[in-house]
N, C-alpha and C positions, 0 to 999 in steps of 0.2 A: 281035262274038260274045263272050259272057262266058267267064271262065276255067273255070267249072264245066261249062258246056256242052262247051267244048273237051275238058275232061278226060273227060267222059262219052263223047264220041265216040271219043277215042283209046283209052279202056279197052275200049269195046265192039268195036273193030276189032282191037286188039293183045292177044293172050293173055299176052305177057310182062309186060305192065303189071300184070295181075292178080297174077302171082306176086310182082312187086316190092312191090305194096301189102301182099300177105299177109305177106311177110317183115318189112316195116316195122312192121306192126301187132303181129306176134308179138314183135319186139324191144322195142317200147314196153311191151307187157304184162309181158315179163320184167323190164324195168327197174323198172317200178312195183312188181312183187312183190319184187324184190331190195331196193329201197329200203325197202319196208315191213318186210321181214325184218331189214334192218340197223337200222332204228329200234327194232324190238322187241328185238333183241339188245342194243342200246345201253341200253335201259331196264332189261333184265334185269341187265346188268352193273352199272348204277348201283345197283339194288336190292341186289345181292349185296355191293357195296362198302359201302353204308350199313349193311347188316346186319352185315358183318364188323367195321366200325368200332364199331358199337354193342356187339357181342360183346366186342371187345378192351377197350373202356372198362369194361364190366361186369366183365370178368375182372380188370382192374387194380383196380377198387374192391373186389372180393372178396379179391384178394391183399392189398391194404392193410388190409382189416378183419381178415384172418387174421393178418397180422403184428402188429397191435395186440392181437389176442386172445392170441397166443403170447408176447407180451413180458411178462416178469415184472416189469419196472421201470415199469409203468404208473403214473403219479402219480395220487394221489387226486383225484377230480373230473374227470379227463380223459375218462373213459368211464363207462358205466353198469354195468360189471361188473369183477370182479377175479379173477385166476387163482390157484387154490390151489397149495400146495407140490407136490401130485401132478401138476400141469400138466394136470389134467383137470377138476377141480371149478371151476365158475364161480360167483362170489358176485355177485349183482345187487343194486343199490341204487336204489330208486325215488326220483327227484327228489333227487339229492345236494345238500347245502347248498353254497352258493357265497358266498365272502367273509363267513364267519361270524365275528363279533367274539369274540375270546377273553375269557372271563370274568375279572374282576379278581382273584379268588382263585386263578386258575391261572397268573397272570403272576408269574414269579420275578424279584424285584427284587434280592434279596441271596442269596448262596450260603449254604446251611445250615451251621451249625457255630459255633464260638466266634468272637468278634470283639472288636476293641479290645484292652484289657489282657488279656483272657482268652487271647489267642494266645501271650502271653509266659509263662504260668503253667507251672511245671515240677513242683510238689509238690501233695499233697492239701491241706495247710494253706493254701497260697496260693490254691487254688481256693475253699476254704471262706470265706476272708476276702473274696473278691469279692462273695459273696452275703450273708454275715453281716458287713456292713461296720460302720464306726464309728457311722453314723446309727442303725442298728438297736440296737447295744449301748447307745448313749446313751439311746434311748427305753426299753429294758428296764430300765436302771439307774435312771432317773428314776421310772418307774412302780413299781418294786419298793421304792424308798426311801419313796415316798408311802404304800404299804401298811404298811411297817415302822413308820413314824411313827404310823400310826393304831392299830396293834396293840401298840405298845411297852408300854403300861400293863398288858398281860396278863402280862408277865414280871417276875419279882422283881428281877432284876439288869439293869442297862442294857447290860452287855457281852454279854448273851445275845441282845440285839436291836439290835445296833449296825448302822449304815448300811453300805452296800456301795459299790463302785466298779466301773468298767468292767473292770479287770483281774480282779477276783474273779468277776464275771459270766462273763467269757471262760473262766476256769478251770473254773467250774461246768458250762458247756456242753460244754467239752472232756471232762470226766469222764463226762457223759451219752453222748457219742459213744464213749468208750472202753469203757464198760460194755456198750453195744449191740454193738460189734464183737466183744467177747469172749463174747457170748451169756450174759451174767450178769444180764440184766434181770429174770429170775424168781427170782434168788437173794435171800436175806435180806441186807439192807444191812450188818448187823452182821458177817456173814462176810467181806464185801469189805474191811472195815476192821480185822478181827481178825487181828493178826500174831503172836499168841501161839504158834500151831502152824505158822506159815509158810504158811497158806492164803490170806491176804489179798493184795490187789493193791497193790503198792508205790506205784504212781502215785496211788492213791486216798488213802492215809493220809499221803503226803508232801505232797499238794496242800492239803488242808484236813481238819479233823476230821469225824468221823461226825456229831456234833451240828450242826455248821455246815451240812453237806450236807443234813441233814433240815430245817434251818431254811429253806434256799433252796427246797426242794421245797414248802414250805408258803407262802412269801411271794413267790415269783416271779410278777410281773404284767406285762402287756403294754399296759395302758392306765391312765388316771387313774380310780381308783374313785370319786372325789368327784362326777364328773358322768356316770358310766356309765349310771345309770338314765334320765337325760334323753336320752342318745344311743341307748339301747336301744329307745326307743319308735319311732325311725325306722329303726334298723339292728339286725338280730338278731345281726350279727357285730361289734357295738360293742366287745366285750372284746378282739378281736384285729385289728380293721380296720386300724389304723395300721401295725402291723408287717407284715401281709400285703401291703399296698400297697407298702411299701418293698421287700419281697422280690420282688414282681412287677416293679417298676421295674428292679431289679438284673438279673433274668433277661432282660428285654427289652434291657437295655443291653449285656450281655456274651454273649448267645447268640441266634442266629437259627435258629428251628425250620424244618424242611422243610415243603412243602405236602402231603406224602403222609400 
C-alpha cells in the first residue's frame, strides 16, 4: 500500500491529523510571507543606502564647488569665474586661454633706467657728456670747418672766418644751454653781451665775443655740404642723419626705457 493511500486513510479516520496539517500549512505560509517581507525590506534598505550615498557625494561636490567659489585666491585659468571684491559679483570668462605665449615686446629683459657708465654719473655736465660725446663733437667740428672754408671768401679778413676746434664748439653749445635755462632765448643777443649797464650775462661775454657767437649761429653744420645733394635724394634727413644716429646709439648704450 502506497504512502499516499496510507496517509489518506489515516487522515480520514483521525481528526487530529487534520489539525496538524492545518497548522503545518499555516506555518509554511507565514514563513513564505515573512521571507518575502524580509526580502522587500532588504531591497528598500539597499535603495535607501544607495540614495543616501548618492546624496552625500552630491553634497560633497556642492560643498567643494562652493569652497572654490568663495575662495578669493582662485588662480587665473583654474575656474571659469572670478569673485569680485564685494564677494558677491562673479566674473565669468568663456574659454579662458591656456598656455598663452607671452609676446616678445612684453618680456622684460633689462630693468629700465640708466646702465653702464650712466650709473656712475653725479652731475648734469657729466650726464650731458655721455650723450654729447667726443664723436659727435668731432663730427660737428669737421662739418662746420668745411662750411667755413667754403664761405671764407665772403669775409674781408681771414680772422673773421677762422676755423674752429672741439673746445670752441663745446663752449658754443654750453652757451646755448645757458641762454635756454635762463629763459633768454627771445632776448636780443646784443643785450646778453652788453655789459655797459650791468645787464649782460658774464658767462657769455667771457666765453667768446658777440661777433664770434653770431658767426657760429651762421656756420654751424652737422654734415658735409659737398655731397649733401646726392645724399638728400635718398634721405630727407641727410643734413642731420649722422649726428642723429650717434645720439640714438648713445641713448641705447646708456639708458634702458621701460615697456610701458
